[in-house]
N, C-alpha and C positions, 0 to 999 in steps of 0.2 A: 706347419707354419708356411704361409704362402709369400712368395716374392713376385712382384709384378714388374715386368721390364718397362723401361721408360719409353714406350712407343706411343705414338699419337693415333694409331689405328684402333678402331673399336669393332666389336663383333657385328656381323651383318653388313648389309649394303650401306654405302655412305649415306649419312643423314637419318638412318633408321634408329640408331642407338639413342636411348635405351629401349625403345619400343620394338624389341626384336627377340626372337627365341634362339638366335644364333649363339653359339658357345665360343667364348674367348679361348684363344690358344696362346695369348701373350702373358704367360705366367710360368713360374717354376716353383715346385715344392722344395723347400729347404729341409723340412723335418716332418715326418709323419709318426713320430714316436713320442708325442706329448700327451700327457693325461689331463684332459679338460684345460686346454690352453686358455689363458686369460688375457690380461692387458699387455700391451707392447710399448716399450720405450726405446729411444735411440739417444746415445750420448754424443758428445762433441767429437769423439774419435770414430763415429760411425758404427759403433758396436750396438747390437740389438739385444734387448733384454725381454724375456717372456716369462710370465708367471704361469705355473701349471699346478692347479690345486690338487687334483687327484694323484699327480706324480709327487707332490710334496717338495717342490723345488722351484727356484728362480734360476733360469738358464740364461747364459750370455753367449751370443754368437759374434764372432769377430770376422772382419774382412780378410780376404777378398770374397765378394759375393758374385753370383752370376750376373752377366751383362746382357743375356738374351736367353730365350726359351729353347735353345738348341745346344748341340755339342760344342759348337764354336763359342757360344756364350757361356759355357760351363754347365750346361743343363742337359747333358746327353744321356742320363740314366732315366729309368721309368719306374713308377711304382706299380702295384698290383692291378691298378685300373688302367694302366697305360699312359697316365699323365706324366708330363716331363718332370724330372727330378734332378737335383744337383748331384754331381759326382761325389763331392765330399764337402763337409762343413766343419768349421772350427767351433765346437760346442763345449761349454763347461757348465757344471752345476755350481753356480756362484753361491747360492744360499740353500742350505739344507734344512729339513724340519728340526724344530727346537721345541720339544714338549714342555720343558721347564718354563720357557718364555711365552708359550701359547701360540707360537708361530708354526702352523702346520699346513693350512690349506691356502696357499698363496694364490691371490686372485688379482689384486690391483697393484699398479706400479706408477710412480710419479717422481720426477726429480724435484728436490727442494730448491729454493732460491739460492742455496749455498753449495750446491753440487752433490749432495748426498741423495740417497734413494729411499723414498717412503714405500713400504710394502705392506699390503693388507692381507689378513688371514680371515676369510669370509666366515667360516663356520665357528671359529673361536672368538670372533669379534675384536681382534687386536689389530693395531697398526703400529709398526715399528720402523725405526730409521736405521739404515745401514750405510757404511762407507762403500766405495767402489771396489774394495777388496773382499766384500761380502761379510765384513765384521759388524756384529750388532753394536749399535750405539746407545739406543734408548727406546722405551715405549713412548709413543705419541698418543695412542688410545689404548687404555687397559681397563677392561671391564672388571667388576668386582666378583663376577661369577662366570663359569663356563656353560651354564645352563641356558636354555632358551626360555623366554626371550633374553637376549644378552643386554647388559646394562646400557650400552651405547649402540645397540643394533649390530648388524652384520655387514661390514664394508666389502662391497664387491668392486666396483670401479672407483678410482680416485683421480684427482687432479689438483694442481696447485695454481692459485691465482697470482697476478702480478705483484700483489702485496705480501706474498708468502703464505696466505691462508690456504689450508688444506681442506678440500671438499671431498666428500665420499657419498656414493650411492648406497643406502642402507636397505638391504633386502628384508630386514625385520623377520628373520626366519622363525618359524614355529613348527611344532610337531603336528603332523597330520597322518593318521593311519600308520603310526610307527616310524615315519620318515620325516626328516626336516624339509621344509619347503618355504617359499616366499609367503610372508604374512599378509594380512589384508590392509595393513597401514604402513607401506614402505615409505621411506623418508629420504630427503637430501639433507645431509648434516655438514657442518663445517667445524674446523678446529682452528681457532686463532691463537696467536703466540704473543706472550707478554714481551715487554721491552728487553728482558734478559734472555729471551729465546725459549722460555719454558712454555710448553703447550697448555692452553686452557682446556676446560672440559668441553666436550663436543656440544654444539648447539643445533637444534632443529631449524632448518631454513624452510623446508616444504615438507608436508606430509600428505597422506591420502594417496600415495602412489602405488600402482598395482604391481609393477615388476621392475624396480629401479636397479639396473645392472651396470650402468656406465654413466660417466659425467665428464663434461669438458667445460672449461670456463671461457666465456665471452664477455665483452663489455655489456653491462646492463644491470637490471634490478631483479634479484631473485626473490625478494619478499612478496608475499601475497597481501600487501597492504598498499597504502598510498605511497607515492614516491618519497624517498627520504628528503628531509629538508636540507638546505645547504650545510655542508659539513662544518662550517664555522659557527653554526648556531647550536650551542649545547642544549641538552634537554635533561629532565628528570621527571619522566611521565608517570611513574608508578610509585606506590608506597615503598619506602626503604630502597628505592633505586631500581627495583626489578623483582621478578617472581621469586628469586632466592632470598630476598628480604635481608640483605647483608649490610645496608646502610654504609656503603663505602664508595668513594669516588677517587679513583687513582689516575684520572685522565685530565684533571684541571691544571693548566700550566701556570696559573697565577697563585693559587692558594697553597701555602706551605708554611713551615715553622718560621722561616725567615721573613715572611711577608705578613703574617696574620696580625701582628701587633700594630701594623700600620693601617688597619681597616678604617675606613671613613664612611660616614653616612651617605647613602645613595638616595634613598627616599623612605618615607614612612606613610602608611595608610591608616587613618583612624577608623575603627569600626565601632558599632554600637555596643558590643559586648566582647568578651574575651575570645581569643583565637588559640586553640590547642592542636588543631590538625596540622599535618605536614603540608607546607606549600608544594605544589606540583607545577612543573614548568614544561611546556610543550611549544615547539615552533610550529605555528599554524599560518596558513596563507590568508591574510586579511585583505579584502578588496581595497585597492588603492594604496596599500602599504607593502604588499608582498609578504614573504615569510617573516614572521615576527614572533619573538619569544614572549609567551604569556604565562603569568603566574595564576594558578587556580587554587582557591582556598575557601572553605566554608567557615563562617563565623557563628558564634552562639547567638547572634542577633537575627538568626533565621535567614541569612543571606549567603549566597555564593558569590564570591568576588572573582572577576577576571581582570587582571592588571598587567600592563605592559612591563616587562622586566627592565627595560632601559630607563624608565623614569617613574614608574608607579601609576601612570595615567590609566584610568578605568577604560576597559574595552566594553564591559557590560557588568551589571549586577542582576542576580536572579533571586527573587523573593520566594522562599520555600514555605510550606504549610507549617504553621505554628502548632506544636503539640504540647498541651499542658500535661505536666507529669513527667516529662523527659528530664532527667537529672543531668545528663551529659549529651546535650542535643546535637553537638557538632564535633564529636571525637573522631569520627571517620574521616579519612583523607580522600581526596579525589584521585581518580585514575583517568588518564587520557589515552584512549586506544582508537585506532582507525577501524571503522566498521563499514565495509563496502566502499572504501575510499573516502569516507567522511570521518573527520576527527570528532570523537564524542567524549564528553566529560561524564563519567559515572561517579556520582557523589550522593551521600546520604546525610539527611538531618532528621533527628527524631527517629520515627519508625519507617521513614519513606526513602526508598532508593530512586534516584532520578537519572535519566539520560538526557543530557543537554548538548545542543550543538556548540562545539568549541569556539566557533567564530562569532555566532550571533547570540548565544545564550538561550536560544529557543528551546522549549521543552519538547523532547521527542516522546518520552513516556515516563510514567512513574509507577512504582510498585510499593504497596504498603504491607509491611511485615506485621500485620495486625488488622484491626478493623478500620484503620485510618482515623481513629478517634471519632467515629460516627456510630450512632445506634443502628438498630435494625432497619430504621426508616431513612437512614442516611443523614441524620441530623447530628451536628457536633454538640457537646464534646464527647458524646458516648459515655463510656465509663473511664475516661482518662482524667487524671488529676492527682494532686498530692494529697491523698487521704480525704478526698472530697466527700463531705457529708458523712464521714465515718465509714464509707463503703469499703468492703473487703475485696472487691474485684477490680480495684483501680488498675487501669491498663498502663503499664510503664514500659512497654516494648521499645527498645532502642537499638538502632544499628550503630554500634561503636566500631565494628569491624570494617577495615578498609577493603574495598572490592578487589577481587582478582578477576581479570578478564582473559579468558583463554578459549580459543576455538569457538567463538560465537556464543559463549556463555559468561554470565556474571555470577561469581561465587562470593558469599559473605556469610557471616554469623549474625545472630540476634541475641540480645541480652534483656533481662527484666530487672537488672540492677540489684540482684540478690534479695528481692522481696519474695515472701513465701508463696504468694498466689501468682500463678502464671509460670511460664517456662520459656526457655530460649530454644535454639535449634540452628540448623545450617541450611542455606538456600542455594539453589541454582536457578538463574533466570535466563531466558532467551535474550541475547544482547540486542537483537533487532526489534523485538516487540515488547520486551519487558514482562512477558508472561512467565508464570511459574513452570520450570522444567521439572524440578523435584524439590522436596523438602525432607531433610534427614532429621527424624525424631530421635534425639540422643538419649531419651529415657529407655527406649526399646531397641534402638538400632535399626528401626524400620524406615524405609524410604518411600514416601508418598509421591506417586507419579500420576499427574492428571492425564486425561485423554488429550490428544492433540486439539480436539475441538473445544476444550473447556475454556481456554484463554483466561486463566486465573490471574487476577491482578492484585489480590490481597489474600494473605494467608498467615496463620501462625499455628502453633501446636496445641492450643488449649481452648480457643473460642469455639462456639457452636457454628453450625452451618448457617443458621439464620443471622447470627452476628457478623459473620464474614461474607454474607450474601453469596454463598456457594450454590451450585446447582443441587437440586433435590437428590438426596441419598449419595452425595459426593463421597463422604467419608467411608461409607460402607461398600461402595462399588468400585472405587479406584484402587489400583494395586498399592498395597502398603499403607493405605490411609486410615485403617481402622485401629491405629495404635492406642487410642484412648480406650477402646473396648478391651484390648489386650491387657492394658495396665489395670483396668477396673476388675477384670477377672482374677487378677493376682491379689486383690484386696488393698492395693496401694493407690493413693490419689494420683491422678494424672495432671494435677495443677499444683506442683510442689515448690515452684520457684527455683528449680534446678535447671541443668542443661544450658546454663548461660554461656554464651560465646562472645567475649569481647576481644579475643585474639583475632588477627587477620590471617588468611591462609597464605602459605608459601607453596610453590609449584615446582615439581621435578618433571621436566618435559620428557626426560628419557624413560622414567618409570611410569609417567602419566599418573602421578599421584599428587594429591594435595595434603598438606600437613597444617593442622591448626590445633589450638589448645582450648580446653573447656574449663570454665571457672569451677569453684568448689560448691559443694552442697552440704549444708549443715544437717546433721541427723538428729533424731529425737525419738525416744521410746514412748513418749506421751501419745496415746491413741487419739486425743483431741487435737493434737498439733497438725498443722499442714505439712510439717517436715517429715520426710520418710524415715523409717527406722534404719539403723546402721546395718551393713556398710553403706557407703554412698551408692547412688544409682551407678550402673555399670560403667558409663563413659564419663562421669563427672571427675573433674580435676585430672584429666587425661590429656596426653598428646595423642591425636587421632590422625590416621592416614586414610584418605578417602579417594576413590577413583572418580572419574568424571561423571559417572552415572549414580553417584551417591552410595556406593557400596563400601563399607568399612573394610579396609585391608588388615589393619591391626590397630591396637591402642595400648597405651601404657600409662601407669600413674605411680608416683612414688609412695602413696599411702592409701589405705582403704577407708579410713575414717578421719575427718578433719573438721573440727568445730572451731578452729582458730583462724579461719579465713585465709589459709595459706594457698591462695588460688594461683592458677596460671592465667596471665593476661597478656604477657608479652607475645610477640610474633616469633615463630620459629625462624632461625637462621639455617640455611642449607649450605654445607661445605663438606670438604673431605679431610679426614685426618690421615696421617702417615703412620703406617705400622711396618717398620723395617723398610723393605723396598716396595711395599704395597700401599694402595690408597683405599680407604673405606669411606663410602658416602654416608654422611650422618646428618641428623637433625640436632641443632643446639638450641636450648631455650632456658630462660631464667624463670624462677618461681618466687613468690612472695616469702618463701621460707629462707631466702637469701642464698639459694644454691643455683648454680648454672649446671644443667644436665646435658650430656651428649649421648645420643642413642642412635641405633642403626636405622637407616631409611627403609630397610626391607623387613624390619620387625624381628630380627634374630641377631644376637651378638655373635659375630664371627669368631671371637676368641674363646668364648666359653659355652656357646650354644644356647644361652638363656633366651627364652621367647618372650615377646611382648604379650601383655594381657594375662600373664600367669602370676597371681599374687605371691606364690611361694618363691618365685625367682625375680620379683620386682627389683630387689636391691642389686641383683647381678646383671640386669639388662643394660644399664649405662656402661659405655666404654670408660667414661670418667665423670665424676661429679665433684664440683668444688664449691664449698660453702664459704662465701666471702664476708657475710655478716649474719648475725643471728636470725634476722627476719622478723616478720610479724604481720598484723592485719593491715598496716600501712606500707608494707614492703620492708625488707626484701628487694627483689628485682621486679619492678613493675614495667618499666619501659624496655623496648626492644634493644638488644645489644648490636654492636658493630663487629662483624666478622671479616677479617682481612686475610685471604689465603696467601697473598704474595709475601706477607711478613710472618705468617703463621701466628697471628695474634687475634684475640677476642677482647674487645673493650666493653666493660660492663659498668653501668651506673647504678647506684643503689638508692633506695628511698629511706624514709625515716625509721621504719621498724615498728615501733609501738608508740612513740612520743614525738610529734612533729617539732617540738621545741628542743628535743635532745636527740637529734638523729644519730643513728649508729654510724660508727666510723671504721674505716675510711669510706668515702662515697664514690670513688672512681677506682676501678681495678682493671688490670690488663693480665690476661691469662694466656698461657701457651696453648695454642689450638690443638696440638697433638697429645698433650699430657694433662692439661688442666692446671699445671703448676702456675703459681702467681709470679708474674714477671716483675710488676711493680704495682704499688697502690699509692693513691694521693695521701700525703701526710703534710698538713699545714695548720698553723694556728690562725690563719686568716679565715674569718667567718664566711666570707664569700666563697672560698674554695671548699670549706668544710660542709657547707649547706647541702642538704639532700636534694635529690632530683627525682621527678616523676616523668621526665621527658625521655624519649629514646636517645641513645647515644649514636652519634654519627661521626664519620671520619673522612678526611680528605687528604690524600697523600700521607704526610707524616704528622697531621694535626687531628686531635680528637676534640669534638665539641659536645658539650652537655649543658643543660639549663639548670637554673636554681629554682627551688620550689617556694621560697619565701621572699625572694627579691627578683626583680626582672633583670637578672645578670646573666650574660652570656659568658661561659667559661670555656677555655681551651687549654689543652696540654700537649706537649710533644709526645707523639705516640711511642717513641723508642724508650724513653726513660721517665715520663711523667712530669717533666719540668713545666711549671706554669707558664703560659704564654699570655694571650689576651684574656683579661677578666674585666668585663665592661658592663655597667648597668645601662640598659637601653630603653627603659620606660620608667615612668614616675608613678606615685601613688601606691595603691595596693597592687604590687606587681609580682610576677613570676614568669618563668618560661617552661611550659609543659609541652610546647611544640618542638619537634625535631628540627634542627638546622639542616638546610640543604644548600649546596654550592653548585652554581652553574656559571661557567665562563668568568670566574673571579668574583662573582657576586654571591653573597650569603643571604638567604631569605629565611626568616623565622617569625612565628607568631608569638604573642605575649598574653599572659594571664593564666589564672588557674582558679578552680572552684568547682562547685557542684550545686545545681539549682534545687531548691527544696520548697520554694514559696514562703519560707519563714523569714520575715524581715530582720529578726534578731540573730539569724544564723550567719556568722562571718563568712562561711564558705559560699553561702547564697549571695551575700553582698558582693564578695569578690568576683563571683561568676558573672554578675550583672554589670561590672565596670566597663566603661568604654576602654578599648585597648587598641594596640597597634600591630600591624604587619610591618616588619622592619627589614630593609635591605641595606646591607653594608657591602663595601667593595674594596678590592685591592687597588691602590693607585696604579694607573697604567692599564688596568683591565678595561674591556669595552664599556663605554658610557659612564665610567667612574668620574666624578667631578674633578675639575682642575685643582691641583694642589696650591695654586697661588692664593695668597691672602689667608684669611682665617674663616673657617666655616663655623657658624653659630647654630647650635641645635637646642631648641627649647621644646620640651614635650608638649604636644597639643598645638604647636604652630609649625608652619612650614620652615625648614632650615633655610638660612640665607648665607651668602658669602660676603664677608667684609674684607675688602682689599685695603691696602695702606692708604691712609688719609680719609677714609670713609667711615662714618658712624652709623651703626645700625641699632634700632631699638625694637623690641617685640614685647607684647603684653598678652598673656594667656591666663586661662583659669586652670587650676590644678587642685588636688586634694590636700588635706591638712598635713599629710606626711611630707609634702613639699616637692619641689621639682628636682630633676637631675639636669644640670646644665653642662653640655659638652662644648668645649672650645677646641676645635680640631685645627691644627695648623702648625707649620714649622716656625714657631715664634722665635726660636733661637737664631733664625736667619734674618730677622728684622733689625734695623738699626735702632728704632725707637721702642720704648716699652709699650705694652698693650694694657689698657686698663680694663679690668673685669669687675663689673658691679652687679651684684645680685640683691634685689630688694623684695622683701616679702611683707605682706600685711601682718603676719604673725611670726611664723617660724619656717625657715627653709631647711628641710632635711634631705640630704642627697649628696651630690658630689660635683666638684668642678674638675673638668679634665682639660689639661693643657698638653698638647702633643700626645705622648704615650704615658703621661702621668695622670693619675686619678687621685684627687685629694678629698676626703670626706668633709662635709660641711654641716654644721647645725648652728645657724646664725640668724639674727634679725636683719643685719645688713653687712655685707662684706665689700670692702674696697681694697684692692691690692694692686700695687704697681709693679711691673716687671715680671720676670719669670717666677712662677710659684715653686718653691723648693719642695723636694720630696717629703720633708719632715713637717711641712706646714699643717697645723691643726687649728681650727677655729671653734671657740666655745660660745654658747649662746643660751637663751632661755629655754627651759624644758617645758613639756606639756604632757598632760595625761591623755594620750591618744585614744584610749578605749572609751573615755567619757566625753570626748569632744564631738560635737555634732558634725556629721559628714556634709559640710558645705564648702563649696569652692571659694578660693580667694585668688587675688590677682598679683602678679609680680612682673617685673621687667628686667631685661638684661641689656646692658649697653656695653659696646666695645668701641673704643675710640682712640685715635692717635694721641700719644703723649700721656 
């Protein structure tokens, strides 16, 4: 360890330094007996700390120190080279090796913002916190394994930012010729701390570094993306909130259990058909406006909408290509990621993935997961359609998977909606060009990789080269692309309707693995059938882990044969469970069999050694599995769950099971994240609370949100105990909420509607899917851009809401379906001196509700006139009607609110 005297002199003649070969004499060696000395820190008392990895210690040196490089300055001794050295030093081994805690090879030191010492152990991948007496306090980074590569890398140098965030240089050690050494993809990582001081899992800030061995923090931007937007503009750029897909927001200061019941309408946007995708919010720089929060969401009317979060005003609309035969044409949600400094919206409708400029809506590229509904000559509709002309090769390719964008690539799955002919698969595209990087054929596990010069912009796993307009001999000459021949040689059809992926991928940046689920494949021993014989193809109905080059790391499934359609469709949640003092990184996912499963991210159960992909030990592989309902072909668990590590809870919504009119009960469940035990379940006689859900479950702070599958009712419960909070119908007619709710800066945004297109006018699901529907924004009073609470806000579905202040009369007339309107009267009516008159007039029957303040009263009336405050017990009777036989024609009604 070297000490440099505080001299102003430099080696060489004046003015030559540093361009000189002269040797400095202005130094003093303090210690020459350190093994691989690492980082140095100095505390407020002037004591010096040094990490020494091969010595296995953190040493502390205390004053006094030399004041000059000679005997008078305390540096009168010399080492073996003749260099000046201190007479004596005050040295102590403050921290010794701790094998049990994995602290052995000390390398990095940094003081925390509360005066303790962070210490890294480079070879073992640990970072621990110690007090200044050298006593261990806790682990800050603790990998799940001591093998290379380490779970969170190998921390060499560390530093702490002004906000308390810990940064470390990750050497990413690997084995080379029997010795560990720096890996090819070193990283800069950070550890942020929760409000309670608990460390979060490390995040990758930069990668692709050759030899990162030190880090220091300066003011600036470390991300390799566009500059962050202003910090007061919240965002929700990715499906489920981010690559771990956990559907939780714990950073919103407005939305919580005490405020959610006061939500009021902010705006609504009517679309041509239903909206089931998750709204995505990004703050983008709009010319003339500056950074602006924009909501991006695709609709089933073949449009992508970009709406300003503050008022719902359109920024742009993009018309996508219509695909006949797509049953669920806009199930995929948008992702907004910066590519080369440009915010890009990645979104799919039908079988086409688009990249759109986030500010202008201009198309950058498109990729078709199929023929693009064109024949070999490029003419529509190709072989797309709902049983068109009795054809058996109708193309129903659909991207229902929401894209994952990582390191310049776009990843997603493809489905053929469980039809016997055709099959799905998993894709990787170049994010800049939209061309195919690789296609994973899940029937064989082979990865088809084009040549760089191919520029493939349409592909699937079962059409011919001619139909896809591929280069000559593409399938036989490109690596891994001859999967059809491989299957044919086995005597099994390569066009079986299996390998469907409607799950979206989750991403573990530390392991560099993606996790997604594959739908089921029905088997059949009939040789004339297009279905394969049992068991299911190898990867069907599996959770699959894949690396960025399309190589399968492991897969697991709970059963080998399933003809009951107990598929995986939910998106995996990535979190950690606690096992004593250890944490285990896991994948959690629900299945239509009504069970939530938790399995290891590395493909081996650390408790019992059970391996993924081994049918004999399939039941032993999960750490826990909890069956919350019996399940069935309608679910079970269809939507993605919300996983909240800060509270150790998983919130799970369940679907109908087997009969949509008699849904399995209960329909909302909260599980202990570490054990799978049921913490609470919703139990209510209220139909709106008992109704099943096809929507993902989301949570914000201590509130859980989930939709209703038979009414357009937004439901919320308190996360801690399941107490019902806001239960509000937000759309009229044939309604439902299959879209997940997201919350940004006190504003909740959600789509409405449910159904499945079939082309059959007598199919109620097809009729429902074609209904005009709404994107709805509700806000917490006091949150940014939330409407003033003065007066009474009148909301009539199909018309723009308006504010009626005292002494002002408002009337609105709109068209609605026979099931009638839902009229919301939002305001603090109890604060007005005069009664408010609410009049609902329908040509035939109004079926719905009137809402006053926080009360919602069911209504089935021809005309209602009520003065004053509506009591909670109010019920109104009226004429009945046979809804099923009534023609679907709109009628008109009016709402009037006036003084007195």
